[in-house]
C-alpha positions in Angstrom: -140.0 -58.4 33.1 -142.5 -58.3 35.9 -141.7 -58.6 39.3 -141.3 -62.0 41.0 -144.5 -63.4 42.6 -144.6 -64.1 46.3 -144.1 -67.9 46.1 -140.9 -67.1 43.9 -139.6 -64.5 46.1 -139.6 -67.0 49.2 -137.8 -69.7 46.8 -135.4 -67.2 45.9 -134.8 -65.8 49.3 -134.0 -69.3 50.6 -131.6 -70.1 47.9 -129.8 -66.7 48.9 -129.9 -67.8 52.4 -128.1 -71.2 51.7 -125.5 -69.4 49.2 -121.9 -69.1 50.5 -120.4 -65.4 51.1 -118.4 -65.1 47.7 -121.6 -65.9 45.9 -123.7 -63.4 47.6 -121.0 -60.8 46.9 -120.7 -61.6 43.1 -124.4 -61.4 43.0 -124.6 -58.0 44.9 -122.0 -56.7 42.0 -123.8 -58.4 39.3 -127.1 -57.1 40.2 -126.1 -53.8 41.1 -127.8 -51.9 38.2 -130.8 -53.9 38.3 -133.9 -51.2 38.6 -137.7 -50.8 38.5 -140.3 -53.3 39.3 -138.5 -56.1 37.5 -137.8 -59.6 38.4 -134.0 -58.8 38.7 -134.8 -55.8 40.9 -136.7 -58.2 43.2 -133.6 -60.6 43.6 -131.0 -57.3 43.8 -133.1 -56.2 46.7 -133.0 -59.7 48.3 -129.4 -60.0 47.8 -129.0 -56.8 49.0 -130.8 -57.6 52.3 -128.7 -60.7 52.6 -125.2 -59.0 52.2 -126.1 -56.3 55.0 -127.2 -58.8 57.2 -124.3 -61.2 56.5 -121.9 -57.9 56.8 -123.6 -57.4 60.7 -123.1 -61.0 61.3 -119.6 -61.3 60.1 -118.4 -58.3 62.3 -120.3 -59.4 65.3 -119.0 -63.1 65.0 -115.7 -61.8 63.4 -113.4 -63.9 66.0 -115.0 -67.1 65.1 -116.4 -66.7 61.3 -112.9 -67.7 59.8 -113.0 -71.1 61.5 -116.3 -71.7 60.1 -115.1 -71.2 56.5 -112.4 -73.2 56.3 -113.2 -76.2 58.6 -111.4 -78.9 56.7 -108.7 -77.1 55.1 -106.2 -78.5 57.8 -107.4 -81.6 59.8 -105.1 -81.0 62.4 -106.1 -77.4 62.9 -109.2 -76.0 64.3 -112.3 -75.6 62.2 -116.4 -75.8 62.6 -118.9 -76.4 60.2 -120.2 -73.3 58.1 -123.8 -74.1 58.9 -123.1 -73.9 62.7 -122.2 -69.7 62.2 -125.8 -69.7 60.3 -127.4 -71.4 63.0 -125.6 -69.3 65.8 -126.7 -66.0 64.0 -130.3 -66.8 64.0 -130.4 -68.0 67.5 -128.7 -64.6 68.6 -131.5 -62.8 66.6 -134.2 -64.8 68.3 -132.8 -64.3 71.8 -131.6 -60.4 71.7 -133.3 -58.7 69.0 -132.6 -55.6 70.2 -129.0 -56.3 71.1 -129.2 -57.1 67.2 -130.4 -53.7 66.5 -127.9 -52.1 68.8 -125.0 -53.9 67.1 -126.3 -52.7 63.6 -126.5 -49.3 64.7 -122.7 -49.7 66.2 -121.4 -50.9 62.8 -122.4 -47.6 60.7 -119.4 -45.7 62.3 -117.1 -48.9 63.5 -113.4 -49.0 63.2 -112.0 -52.0 64.5 -109.1 -51.0 66.9 -110.5 -47.7 67.7 -114.4 -48.0 68.1 -115.7 -50.1 70.9 -116.9 -53.4 70.2 -119.2 -53.9 73.5 -122.3 -54.4 71.6 -120.6 -57.3 69.3 -119.3 -58.9 72.6 -122.3 -58.4 74.3 -124.3 -60.7 71.6 -121.3 -63.4 71.9 -121.5 -63.7 75.6 -125.2 -64.0 75.5 -124.8 -66.6 72.8 -122.5 -68.7 74.7 -124.6 -68.7 77.8 -127.6 -69.9 75.3 -125.1 -72.8 73.9 -124.4 -74.0 77.9 -128.0 -73.7 78.5 -129.3 -75.4 75.1 -132.0 -72.9 74.4 -133.5 -72.2 72.4 -133.3 -75.0 69.8 -130.9 -72.9 67.3 -128.3 -73.3 70.0 -128.6 -76.9 70.7 -128.2 -77.5 67.0 -124.7 -75.5 66.9 -123.5 -77.9 69.6 -124.8 -80.8 68.0 -123.2 -79.6 64.6 -119.8 -78.9 66.2 -119.5 -81.9 68.0 -120.5 -84.4 65.0 -117.9 -82.3 63.1 -114.7 -83.4 65.5 -115.0 -85.0 69.0 -114.7 -82.6 71.4 -116.0 -79.9 69.2 -119.0 -78.3 70.9 -116.6 -77.5 73.8 -114.2 -76.2 72.1 -116.7 -73.8 69.8 -117.7 -72.3 73.5 -114.2 -71.7 74.3 -113.9 -69.7 71.3 -116.9 -67.9 72.2 -115.5 -67.0 75.5 -112.0 -65.9 73.9 -113.9 -63.7 71.4 -113.3 -60.7 73.3 -109.7 -61.3 73.7 -109.0 -62.3 69.9 -111.3 -59.4 68.5 -109.0 -57.1 70.5 -105.6 -58.8 69.0 -106.9 -59.1 65.2 -107.2 -55.5 65.3 -103.2 -55.2 65.9 -102.3 -58.2 63.8 -100.9 -56.5 60.9 -98.7 -54.3 63.6 -97.7 -57.7 65.3 -96.7 -59.8 62.0 -94.8 -57.0 60.4 -93.0 -55.1 63.0 -90.8 -56.5 65.7 -90.2 -54.7 68.9 -90.6 -54.4 72.3 -94.0 -52.7 72.2 -95.4 -55.4 69.7 -94.0 -58.0 71.9 -95.5 -56.8 75.0 -98.9 -56.3 73.6 -99.0 -59.7 72.3 -97.9 -61.1 75.5 -100.7 -59.2 77.1 -103.5 -60.7 74.9 -101.7 -64.1 75.4 -102.2 -63.6 79.2 -105.6 -62.6 79.2 -106.6 -65.6 76.8 -105.1 -68.2 79.6 -107.0 -66.1 82.6 -110.1 -67.0 81.0 -109.0 -70.6 80.8 -105.6 -72.0 81.9 -105.1 -74.3 78.6 -106.5 -71.6 76.4 -103.0 -70.8 74.5 -103.7 -73.1 71.6 -107.0 -72.3 70.9 -106.1 -68.7 71.0 -103.3 -69.0 68.6 -105.7 -71.1 66.3 -108.1 -68.4 66.3 -105.5 -65.8 65.7 -104.0 -68.0 62.6 -107.5 -68.2 61.0 -107.4 -64.1 61.0 -104.0 -64.1 59.2 -103.7 -64.2 55.3 -101.4 -67.6 56.0 -102.0 -69.4 59.1 -98.6 -70.2 59.2 -97.7 -66.4 60.1 -99.0 -67.2 63.7 -95.6 -68.6 64.3 -94.4 -64.9 64.4 -96.9 -64.3 67.3 -96.0 -67.3 68.9 -92.0 -66.4 68.8 -92.8 -63.1 70.1 -94.8 -64.2 73.1 -92.0 -67.0 73.9 -89.1 -64.7 73.1 -88.1 -66.5 70.4 -88.1 -70.1 72.1 -85.4 -73.1 71.1 -86.8 -76.0 69.5 -86.6 -77.9 72.6 -88.3 -75.7 74.6 -91.1 -75.3 72.1 -91.7 -79.0 71.8 -91.9 -79.7 74.9 -95.3 -77.2 75.1 -98.7 -77.3 73.9 -97.9 -75.1 70.9 -95.3 -77.5 69.5 -97.8 -78.9 66.8 -98.0 -75.6 65.0 -94.3 -75.5 63.6 -94.8 -79.3 63.0 -98.1 -78.6 60.8 -96.1 -76.0 58.8 -93.4 -78.8 58.2 -96.3 -81.1 57.2 -97.6 -78.6 54.6 -93.9 -78.1 53.0 -93.5 -82.0 52.6 -96.8 -82.1 50.9 -95.8 -78.9 48.6 -92.6 -80.5 47.7 -94.8 -83.8 46.3 -97.0 -81.1 44.4 -93.9 -79.5 42.7 -92.3 -82.9 42.0 -95.7 -83.7 40.0 -96.0 -80.5 38.1 -97.8 -81.5 34.7 -95.6 -80.6 32.2 -98.4 -80.4 29.7 -100.5 -77.9 32.1 -99.1 -74.4 30.4 -98.2 -71.3 31.7 -100.9 -71.4 34.3 -100.1 -74.7 35.9 -96.3 -73.4 35.9 -97.0 -70.2 37.3 -99.2 -72.1 40.0 -96.1 -74.3 40.8 -93.7 -71.4 40.9 -96.2 -70.0 43.8 -95.7 -72.9 45.7 -91.9 -73.1 45.3 -92.2 -69.2 46.8 -94.6 -70.2 49.7 -92.2 -73.2 50.8 -89.3 -70.8 50.6 -91.3 -68.1 53.0 -92.3 -71.1 55.3 -88.8 -72.4 55.8 -87.4 -68.7 56.4 -90.5 -68.2 58.9 -89.9 -71.4 60.8 -85.7 -70.6 60.8 -86.4 -66.8 62.0 -89.1 -67.8 64.8 -87.4 -70.7 66.4 -84.0 -71.1 67.7 -83.0 -74.5 65.8 -80.1 -76.9 66.0 -78.7 -78.4 62.6 -77.9 -81.9 63.8 -81.3 -83.2 65.0 -85.1 -82.6 65.2 -86.7 -80.0 63.4 -83.5 -78.0 62.2 -82.2 -81.4 60.7 -85.7 -81.8 58.7 -85.9 -78.4 57.5 -82.4 -78.6 56.1 -83.6 -82.0 54.3 -86.5 -79.9 52.9 -84.3 -77.0 51.9 -82.2 -79.5 49.8 -85.2 -81.5 48.4 -86.8 -78.0 47.5 -83.5 -77.4 45.6 -83.1 -80.6 44.1 -87.0 -80.7 42.8 -86.4 -77.1 41.2 -83.1 -78.1 39.7 -84.6 -81.2 38.2 -87.5 -79.2 36.5 -84.7 -76.5 35.2 -82.7 -79.2 33.8 -86.0 -80.6 31.7 -86.2 -77.2 30.8 -83.2 -77.2 28.8 -83.7 -80.7 27.6 -87.1 -79.8 26.1 -85.7 -76.7 24.4 -83.1 -78.8 22.7 -85.6 -81.4 21.5 -87.9 -78.6 20.4 -85.0 -77.0 18.1 -83.3 -80.4 16.6 -79.6 -79.8 15.3 -77.5 -82.2 13.0 -73.9 -82.2 12.1 -73.0 -80.3 9.3 -73.1 -81.9 5.5 -69.3 -80.6 5.2 -66.9 -82.9 6.9 -64.6 -79.9 7.5 -67.4 -78.3 9.4 -67.7 -79.6 12.9 -70.4 -77.5 14.6 -73.9 -78.5 14.7 -76.5 -77.0 12.4 -80.2 -76.4 12.7 -82.6 -79.3 11.2 -85.3 -77.7 9.4 -87.1 -81.1 7.7 -90.1 -81.5 10.2 -92.1 -78.8 11.7 -91.7 -78.2 15.6 -93.5 -81.0 17.5 -96.2 -78.9 19.4 -96.3 -81.2 22.7 -92.5 -80.6 23.0 -92.7 -76.9 22.4 -95.7 -76.4 24.8 -93.6 -78.7 27.5 -90.4 -76.3 26.9 -92.9 -73.2 27.4 -94.2 -74.3 30.7 -91.0 -75.1 32.0 -89.4 -72.2 30.9 -92.0 -70.1 32.3 -91.5 -72.1 35.9 -87.8 -70.7 35.5 -89.2 -67.7 35.1 -91.6 -67.3 37.7 -89.4 -68.5 40.4 -86.8 -65.9 40.3 -88.1 -64.3 43.5 -87.4 -67.1 45.5 -84.3 -68.5 43.8 -81.9 -66.9 46.2 -83.4 -68.3 49.5 -84.3 -71.6 47.9 -80.7 -72.4 46.7 -81.4 -73.0 43.2 -80.4 -69.4 41.7 -77.1 -70.6 40.5 -78.6 -73.9 38.4 -81.5 -71.4 37.2 -78.8 -68.7 36.2 -76.7 -71.2 34.2 -79.7 -72.7 32.6 -81.0 -69.6 31.3 -77.4 -68.4 30.0 -76.8 -71.6 28.5 -80.4 -71.6 26.7 -80.1 -67.9 25.7 -76.7 -68.9 24.0 -78.4 -71.8 22.2 -81.1 -69.5 21.1 -78.7 -67.3 19.7 -76.6 -69.6 17.9 -79.9 -71.2 16.7 -81.0 -67.8 14.9 -77.9 -66.9 13.6 -77.0 -70.5 11.8 -80.9 -70.6 10.9 -80.7 -67.1 9.1 -77.3 -67.8 7.4 -78.9 -71.2 5.9 -82.1 -69.2 4.5 -79.7 -66.2 3.2 -77.3 -68.7 1.4 -80.2 -71.0 0.1 -79.1 -74.1 1.8 -81.9 -74.3 4.2 -83.7 -77.9 3.9 -87.5 -76.4 4.2 -87.5 -72.3 4.7 -91.2 -72.6 6.0 -90.5 -75.2 8.3 -87.3 -72.9 9.6 -89.6 -69.9 10.1 -91.9 -72.0 12.4 -89.1 -72.9 14.3 -87.8 -69.1 14.4 -91.4 -68.3 15.7 -90.6 -70.9 18.5 -87.5 -69.2 19.2 -89.4 -65.9 19.8 -91.7 -67.3 22.5 -88.5 -69.0 24.3 -86.7 -65.6 24.3 -89.5 -63.9 25.9 -89.0 -66.4 28.6 -85.3 -66.7 28.7 -84.7 -62.9 28.4 -87.6 -60.4 27.7 -90.0 -59.3 25.3 -87.2 -57.3 23.8 -85.1 -59.8 22.9 -88.3 -61.8 21.7 -89.1 -58.8 19.4 -85.5 -58.8 17.6 -85.6 -62.1 16.9 -89.0 -61.3 15.4 -87.8 -58.3 13.3 -84.9 -60.3 12.2 -86.7 -63.3 10.8 -89.0 -60.7 9.1 -86.2 -58.7 7.6 -84.6 -62.2 6.3 -87.8 -62.9 4.4 -88.1 -59.3 3.0 -84.5 -59.9 1.4 -84.4 -63.3 -0.2 -81.3 -64.5 -1.9 -80.8 -63.6 -5.6 -80.9 -66.3 -8.3 -77.9 -67.1 -10.0 -77.4 -65.4 -13.2 -79.7 -62.4 -12.6 -76.5 -59.9 -11.8 -76.0 -59.5 -15.7 
């Protein structure tokens, strides 16, 4: 395959430049082995150049880059349009190409928290000056884009650039600040907060917004706020400009509860696993607020949090009850034909209903996946009782079904084996793979030793 023409290379270059970072990363991996003078090799070289360019850009602009990659994920949070980052970098290369080269050289052996970021911070400072001056054109566009995105966005973007050196220093310490509580971590977090406020008096909220954007979960910034404010009381934190942070977390919890409530029981195991992750997230968020803030129980945030915990337990327990219901529907029972036998026996007249079986599997998978959050969430008892009850139900169903097959009293042996195959799937989720395999082997053994016909004994 021949190499691309200059015209086609220009088209591909435009497309690559407009692609999101994740797309560039995927292309870079996919084209890694393309070599020679071929069209794919030409594209690979373009992608490699773009990947290297973005790697440098994202390090230089690291304090603000995350804010431009999820601008609309939280309408109450701080964010800017992704295209503003591209124009900012383009303008930086225009006004200071030598500074960009120096930053590229510094990147070779750069180690966050250890190496000097002076070359990066100098470029950010020059960019802030150029935006305020409105020249060259790229910087005027950056300010306009941010202002169009949200009123006042241009000034907030400039404040973020001013805070960039402090945020860069703090970002390197975030793993320690969020995982190890102590005097040293508290002191360094307070120092960074004071440095930010020394730049602009009311920079506190923006500083914490920028840190939140650097964290794997933005709500973890509550740990840093708590460290800086020495685990504030609800009343004190509410009265400050930082009171919006816990409010947003609790709003997110309310939305998550609605998502769990609307779990699609026809969605399968993937949907169940996603819902279970939401349950785990809610329990973590509730624990975070309770740990980081001194709450009351009778009013305000404390009361709201208690209601959310109760709502979570109620929603999850409702799903747990549904799991038991659908298991029962998937494995129908009927009264014994002999009046003196009072127990219920499996009914093997109709094959398992696929939709009912699928719903039971979805909800059992959900119950299995929430095990790590059950204790703190307040639904461990309900989950344990359901699993025990369903487990006993499955045991009884297997014993009765195998007995009916062995005695020749089964209404339809093929249907009975279809139901046993369903029990195998349920057992895997209620107990484990070993229990499922036991049912599978017992069913196979029963099939291998059918009852002998009358009169064959001689």
